[in-house]
C-alpha positions as CSV (number, residue, x, y, z in Angstrom):
1,X,92.6,-35.5,14.5
2,X,89.0,-34.8,15.4
3,X,87.6,-31.7,13.8
4,X,85.1,-29.4,15.6
5,X,82.2,-29.0,13.2
6,X,80.0,-26.8,15.4
7,X,80.8,-24.6,18.3
8,X,78.1,-22.8,20.3
9,X,78.4,-20.6,23.3
10,X,75.8,-21.5,25.9
11,X,77.1,-19.2,28.7
12,X,80.2,-17.1,29.3
13,X,82.1,-20.1,30.6
14,X,80.2,-23.0,28.9
15,X,80.4,-24.0,25.3
16,X,78.9,-26.8,23.2
17,X,80.9,-28.6,20.5
18,X,80.0,-31.2,17.9
19,X,83.1,-33.3,17.2
20,X,83.5,-35.4,14.1
21,X,84.3,-38.8,15.5
22,X,82.8,-41.6,13.4
23,X,83.7,-44.6,15.5
24,X,82.6,-43.1,18.7
25,X,79.4,-41.8,17.2
26,X,78.7,-45.3,15.9
27,X,79.0,-47.1,19.2
28,X,78.1,-44.6,22.0
29,X,75.0,-44.7,24.2
30,X,73.5,-42.3,26.8
31,X,75.4,-42.3,30.0
32,X,78.8,-42.9,28.6
33,X,81.7,-40.4,28.3
34,X,84.8,-39.6,26.3
35,X,88.3,-38.4,27.1
36,X,89.5,-35.5,24.9
37,X,92.9,-33.9,24.6
38,X,93.5,-30.6,22.8
39,X,97.1,-31.0,21.8
40,X,100.3,-32.7,23.0
41,X,100.6,-30.3,25.9
42,X,96.9,-30.6,27.0
43,X,95.4,-32.6,29.8
44,X,93.2,-35.7,29.2
45,X,89.7,-34.3,30.0
46,X,86.8,-36.6,30.7
47,X,83.5,-35.2,29.3
48,X,80.0,-36.8,29.3
49,X,78.5,-37.5,25.9
50,X,75.6,-35.0,25.6
51,X,74.3,-36.1,22.3
52,X,75.3,-38.0,19.1
53,X,74.3,-38.2,15.5
54,X,75.2,-41.5,13.9
55,X,74.4,-40.3,10.3
56,X,76.6,-37.2,10.7
57,X,79.2,-39.2,12.6
58,X,79.3,-36.5,15.3
59,X,79.4,-36.5,19.1
60,X,78.2,-33.5,21.2
61,X,80.1,-32.4,24.3
62,X,79.6,-29.5,26.6
63,X,82.7,-27.9,28.2
64,X,82.8,-25.6,31.2
65,X,85.9,-23.6,32.2
66,X,87.3,-25.2,35.4
67,X,91.1,-25.4,34.9
68,X,93.9,-25.0,32.5
69,X,92.9,-27.9,30.3
70,X,89.4,-26.8,29.8
71,X,90.6,-23.2,29.1
72,X,92.7,-24.6,26.2
73,X,89.7,-26.4,24.9
74,X,87.4,-23.4,25.2
75,X,89.9,-21.4,23.1
76,X,89.4,-23.7,20.1
77,X,87.0,-22.6,17.3
78,X,84.9,-24.3,14.7
79,X,87.3,-25.8,12.1
80,X,90.0,-26.5,14.7
81,X,90.6,-30.1,15.8
82,X,91.2,-32.1,19.0
83,X,94.3,-34.2,19.1
84,X,92.6,-37.1,20.9
85,X,88.9,-38.1,21.4
86,X,88.8,-41.5,23.1
87,X,85.5,-43.4,23.7
88,X,82.9,-44.4,24.3
89,X,84.0,-45.1,27.9
90,X,82.1,-46.3,30.9
91,X,78.9,-48.2,31.1
92,X,75.8,-46.9,29.3
93,X,72.7,-46.0,31.4
94,X,70.8,-49.2,32.2
95,X,67.4,-47.5,31.4
96,X,68.7,-46.8,27.9
97,X,69.5,-50.3,26.9
98,X,67.3,-52.2,24.4
99,X,67.3,-55.3,26.5
100,X,65.9,-53.4,29.5
101,X,63.2,-51.5,27.5
102,X,60.2,-53.4,28.6
103,X,61.1,-53.1,32.3
104,X,61.9,-49.4,31.8
105,X,58.4,-48.9,30.2
106,X,56.8,-49.9,33.5
107,X,58.6,-47.1,35.5
108,X,57.6,-43.5,36.1
109,X,60.9,-41.7,35.9
110,X,62.0,-38.3,37.0
111,X,65.4,-36.7,36.2
112,X,67.0,-34.0,38.2
113,X,69.8,-32.1,36.5
114,X,71.7,-29.3,38.2
115,X,73.8,-26.7,36.3
116,X,76.1,-28.4,33.8
117,X,74.5,-31.7,34.7
118,X,71.5,-30.7,32.6
119,X,73.5,-31.5,29.5
120,X,74.1,-35.3,30.2
121,X,70.5,-35.6,31.3
122,X,69.4,-34.7,27.8
123,X,70.6,-37.8,25.8
124,X,68.9,-40.2,28.3
125,X,65.6,-38.3,28.1
126,X,65.9,-38.1,24.3
127,X,66.5,-41.8,24.0
128,X,63.5,-42.6,26.2
129,X,61.3,-40.2,24.2
130,X,62.4,-41.9,21.0
131,X,61.3,-45.2,22.5
132,X,57.9,-43.9,23.5
133,X,58.7,-43.2,27.2
134,X,58.1,-39.7,28.5
135,X,60.0,-38.9,31.7
136,X,59.6,-35.8,33.9
137,X,62.6,-33.6,34.1
138,X,63.6,-31.0,36.7
139,X,66.5,-28.7,35.8
140,X,67.9,-26.3,38.3
141,X,70.1,-23.2,38.1
142,X,71.2,-20.4,40.4
143,X,69.4,-17.8,38.3
144,X,67.7,-17.2,34.9
145,X,70.9,-16.0,33.3
146,X,72.5,-19.4,33.7
147,X,69.7,-21.3,32.0
148,X,70.5,-23.4,28.9
149,X,69.1,-26.4,27.1
150,X,65.5,-25.5,28.1
151,X,64.1,-25.8,24.5
152,X,65.9,-29.0,23.8
153,X,64.8,-30.6,27.0
154,X,61.2,-29.4,26.6
155,X,61.0,-31.1,23.2
156,X,61.7,-34.5,24.7
157,X,60.5,-34.4,28.3
158,X,57.1,-35.5,29.4
159,X,56.9,-32.6,31.8
160,X,59.7,-30.0,32.3
161,X,60.1,-28.2,35.5
162,X,62.7,-25.3,35.6
163,X,63.9,-24.1,39.0
164,X,66.1,-21.1,40.0
165,X,67.6,-20.5,43.4
166,X,66.7,-16.8,43.4
167,X,63.2,-17.3,41.8
168,X,64.1,-15.3,38.7
169,X,62.6,-18.0,36.5
170,X,60.3,-21.0,37.0
171,X,60.0,-22.6,40.4
172,X,61.6,-20.6,43.3
173,X,63.9,-23.2,44.9
174,X,66.1,-26.1,44.0
175,X,65.6,-29.5,42.5
176,X,64.9,-31.2,45.8
177,X,62.3,-28.7,46.7
178,X,60.6,-29.0,43.3
179,X,60.6,-32.8,43.7
180,X,59.1,-32.6,47.2
181,X,56.4,-30.2,45.8
182,X,55.5,-32.6,43.0
183,X,55.2,-35.5,45.4
184,X,53.1,-33.4,47.7
185,X,50.8,-32.7,44.7
186,X,50.3,-36.5,44.3
187,X,53.1,-37.3,41.7
188,X,54.5,-40.8,42.1
189,X,57.9,-41.9,40.8
190,X,59.5,-45.4,40.5
191,X,63.0,-44.1,39.7
192,X,65.0,-40.9,40.0
193,X,68.1,-40.1,38.0
194,X,70.2,-37.2,39.3
195,X,73.1,-35.6,37.5
196,X,74.9,-32.5,38.7
197,X,77.3,-31.2,41.3
198,X,78.3,-33.8,44.0
199,X,76.6,-31.8,46.8
200,X,73.3,-31.6,44.8
201,X,73.3,-35.3,44.2
202,X,73.9,-36.0,47.9
203,X,70.9,-34.0,49.0
204,X,68.7,-35.5,46.2
205,X,69.6,-38.9,47.5
206,X,68.8,-37.9,51.1
207,X,65.4,-36.8,50.0
208,X,64.6,-39.8,47.7
209,X,65.7,-42.2,50.4
210,X,63.1,-40.6,52.7
211,X,60.5,-40.7,49.8
212,X,61.5,-44.3,49.1
213,X,62.3,-43.6,45.4
214,X,65.3,-45.6,44.0
215,X,67.9,-43.2,42.7
216,X,70.7,-43.4,40.2
217,X,73.5,-40.8,40.2
218,X,76.2,-40.2,37.6
219,X,79.5,-39.7,39.4
220,X,82.0,-37.4,37.7
221,X,85.1,-37.3,39.9
222,X,88.6,-36.6,38.5
223,X,89.5,-39.1,35.9
224,X,92.9,-39.6,34.2
225,X,93.2,-42.7,32.1
226,X,89.5,-43.6,31.9
227,X,90.3,-47.3,32.0
228,X,90.5,-48.0,35.7
229,X,94.3,-48.2,36.0
230,X,95.1,-44.9,37.6
231,X,92.7,-45.0,40.5
232,X,91.9,-41.3,40.5
233,X,88.1,-41.8,40.3
234,X,88.0,-44.2,43.2
235,X,84.7,-44.3,45.1
236,X,83.1,-46.2,48.0
237,X,79.8,-47.7,47.0
238,X,78.0,-50.0,49.5
239,X,81.3,-50.2,51.4
240,X,83.2,-51.5,48.4
241,X,85.8,-49.8,46.2
242,X,84.5,-48.9,42.8
243,X,86.0,-46.9,39.9
244,X,83.7,-44.4,38.2
245,X,85.3,-44.8,34.8
246,X,84.8,-48.6,34.4
247,X,82.2,-49.5,37.0
248,X,80.1,-46.5,36.3
249,X,79.7,-43.6,35.9
250,X,76.2,-44.4,37.1
251,X,75.6,-46.0,40.6
252,X,72.9,-46.5,43.1
253,X,72.9,-43.1,44.8
254,X,71.7,-44.5,48.1
255,X,74.8,-46.6,48.3
256,X,77.4,-44.0,47.4
257,X,79.6,-42.5,50.1
258,X,79.2,-38.9,49.0
259,X,81.2,-37.4,52.0
260,X,84.2,-39.6,51.1
261,X,83.9,-38.7,47.4
262,X,83.7,-35.0,48.0
263,X,86.7,-35.1,50.4
264,X,88.7,-37.0,47.8
265,X,88.0,-34.4,45.1
266,X,89.3,-31.6,47.3
267,X,92.9,-33.0,47.1
268,X,93.0,-32.0,43.4
269,X,92.0,-28.4,43.7
270,X,95.3,-26.8,44.7
271,X,97.3,-28.4,41.9
272,X,94.6,-27.5,39.3
273,X,94.4,-24.0,40.6
274,X,98.1,-23.6,40.1
275,X,98.0,-25.0,36.6
276,X,95.1,-22.7,35.7
277,X,97.0,-19.7,36.9
278,X,100.1,-20.6,35.1
279,X,98.2,-21.1,31.8
280,X,96.3,-17.7,32.2
281,X,99.4,-15.7,33.0
282,X,101.7,-17.4,30.4
283,X,105.1,-15.9,30.2
284,X,104.2,-13.3,32.9
285,X,103.6,-16.0,35.5
286,X,105.9,-15.1,38.4
287,X,106.0,-18.4,40.2
288,X,106.2,-16.6,43.5
289,X,103.9,-19.0,45.2
290,X,106.9,-21.3,45.7
291,X,105.3,-24.2,44.0
292,X,105.7,-23.4,40.3
293,X,109.3,-24.0,39.7
294,X,110.8,-20.9,41.3
295,X,110.5,-17.1,40.9
296,X,111.0,-15.6,37.4
């Protein structure tokens, strides 16, 4: 079992947890992920590693309510435990590897995080900061009320730019518009790292291709086993089949087929919606949709 040693509410539907997982904390690096399971009835949920403390033997994850599995996890409190906590999985970010450090030092890097994608941006920026590299960071939200991780990010970023779609805080616009504004002001970047909703990463890549800025994206499609055997996280990258869990999760954003990836994700929504409804309604779930085992 893996005890929850800290639980913090970031937003109504987003929580942060520190999990006691000594072996994962010892080996993990920025860019990797874990797969957690609440209990024997819970789903296997892939979550990006948002921070880690090797001395305290803890790994930080951020969870957002999306379906039945994440609702089960959100219901857990400090002192409760997760049944499974498998990792680290996936490949670490290449810019956060010691063997690439000298090459990384030569680059001017900008990160663009959208919504929940802000959380996995943090460990990479923190790692770079600890190694004497200050990267610019753009984090975007729909409005000020959804803002989180600002103070943490500001403490490690070279420059932090906060954007809101409605202009209620920071720059009025999205991450793409803020990047374009910075470039117009004379900023030059050698690399962009974008983490967030699929549609956001698609449009970031369309812009950075035009600006001739190499771009890395972190693909977070549906994962099941996390070892490349199930095929649920299948992607097309440069015309070749890749699996986000073992070949990624980071890829060259200019080579990713985002339209195919987004279309593939749609096929899971109906089933997940049914599972979420069944979990929320419990014994009162009527099953009247005709797909939940019959009427009750």
